[in-house]
C-alpha positions, 0 to 999 in steps of 0.5 A: 702577135703576128710578128712573134710567129714564124712563117712557113714561107720567108721572103726570097733570097732575091729575085733572080740569079746572077750568071757573070753579067747575066742576070735571070729573073726568076719571074720570067724563068718560071714562066717559061719553066711553065710554058715548057712543061705546058707544051710537053703535057699538050704534046703527049696528049695530042699523040696519045690522042692521035690528033697531033704531034708534039711539033705541032704542040711546040708550034701552038705553044710558042705562039699561044705563049708570045700571044698569052703574054702580050695579052695578059700585059695588055689586060694588066694595064688596061685594068690598072691604067691609073698606074701606066698613065703618067709613065708609059715607059712601064708598060712593056715592063714585063720583069717587073711583074704585072701579068693579067692572066685573063687578058693572058688566057684569052689571047694565047687560046685564040691564036693557039687554035688559029695556029692549030689549025693552020697545022691541021689540028681540029679545034676542039682537039686542041682545046680539049688537050690544052686544058690540063697543059694549061693550069699546070702552066699557071701552077708553076708561073705563080711561084714568080709572085713568091721571088717578086714578094707581090699579090699576097693576102690579107695578114694572118697567123696561120703556120704557112704565112708568107713573110715579106721584107721591109722593101715590099711591105705594104703601107700601115702595116708593122714589120714582121707582119705575116700574110695569106700566100696567095700564090702558093693557094692559086698554085695548088688549086691549078695543080689539082685542077690540072689532075682533075681535068686529066682524070676526068678526061681518061675516066669520063670523057666530056668531048669536043671543047667541053673539057676546056669549058670545064677549065675555064669554069673550075679556073674561075671559081679558084680565082674568085677566092684567091682574089678575095684575100689579096690586099694589092690595090686593084680596081673594083666595080660593086664591092668586088675587085675586077678581077673577081667579076671577071672570074664570075663571067668565066664560071658562067661562061664556061658552065653554059657552055657545058650545059648548051653542048651536052645534048651534042655529047650524049647524041655523039655517044649514042651514035657511036654505040649504035654503030657498034655491031649486036653480039653474033653480028660481028 
């Protein structure tokens, strides 16, 4: 039955493009495009807020992306060590896929903040500016999973189902089986999260690092349900995939941070309001 329904997302024509002797992997190209988009948005937000420049954003982004890639790869290797313990040469082969977003976010945020501080950008300002920029990069980069034909979800006959070729079909599934395009779900979730954070920061500013905390919680929420659809082999604990537990920790951590810092935000707004002269006192 599943095989008779055409997929809205057919398998990609290849994993990249060739320019003469140069082979460009779509996976890496999309990550690079996502990083460029994030740095662009970060620079615009820093300059609009008067807290930094586009040069600051480029420096923060460069260091953050490099650290993020390393952190993401190390996270993936650590959580899937059984796949690498007998083949250490596969560890640096990032172009074949295998990046753990939680590790990349942690390493990239830490290094990016440190780089921003060295250039005089306040930590809270850097995190606030970066909050919507990061999910923008993620929304673009996730399409690399389509080109690699990896990390898709359970079989489905939905109109937007994903088709994969025989070489990437998991064991036990008939040729023509279509799957949930989890890369699409996460890409759309991150794009919506980016838009929501931009709207909130414009109309309901949270102050401090609370917008970044909201991003962390929002991303974790999306990752919990998307991860639950995936069928690729993954370490699990207590019936949940390891990444789901990390996502739950992100949700809790982000919300706790927002709760603990809410009074600081209220006090800051009260202090700002009290500084304004009463009518007739200008």
